[in-house]
N, C-alpha and C positions, 0 to 999 in steps of 0.2 A: 888773147893772152891766157895761158894756163896759170893757175895759182902756184906759187913756189914758196910761199911763206906760211909757216904754221902759226897757231894761235899764240904760243909763247913768244915767238919772234915779234909778232904784231904788238903784243902787250908791252914788251920791253921797249920797242921803238916809240910807242905812244907815251910811255912814262918818261923816256929821255926827252922827247919833244916838249912835254909839259914842264919838265924841270928847266930846260933851256928857255922856254917862253917866260916862265916865272922869274928866272934870274935876269932876263933882259928887261922886262917891264918893271922890275924893282930896282933897276939901275945897278945891279951887282956886276953885270958884264955890260960893256958899252964899247963904242968906237967901232972900228972895222972888224974886230974879232966878234963883237956882239952881232953885227949884221951877218957875218959869215955863219955864225952858230944859229941864228934865226932862220936863215935859208936852209941850213942842214935840218933844223927841226921841222920846217915845212915839208921838205922832201921825206923825212921819216914819217910824218903824219899821213901824207898822200899815199906813200907805198903801203902803209899799214891799212888804209881804208880800201885799197884795191887788191890787197894780198899778192902783190907782184913786185919784186925787186929786179930792176933791169940789170944790176950788177951780178946777180946770181945766175942769170941766163947763160952768158958765155962760158961760165965755168961748170954749168950743169948742176949747180947746188939747189937743193930743195930742203926746206925745213918743215914742210907739211907732210902728213902721212900719204903714202902711195895709195891711189885708188885701185881697188881690185876689180878686174873684169868679171862680169857675170857669165 
């Protein structure tokens, strides 16, 4: 897998995941919507750590800088 996420994209996803996690564990969001958002937060965190978003690949999107050949 080639990286397709830049650092800004990764940081934003981690912040969103942290906010969702905090809201869930403080019982601000709960029920089925809480579970759905926690799963989304886990996906955001995992994709941030591996710097690859599977949804970007089919569309050819990249938020990371293009590597120059030497």
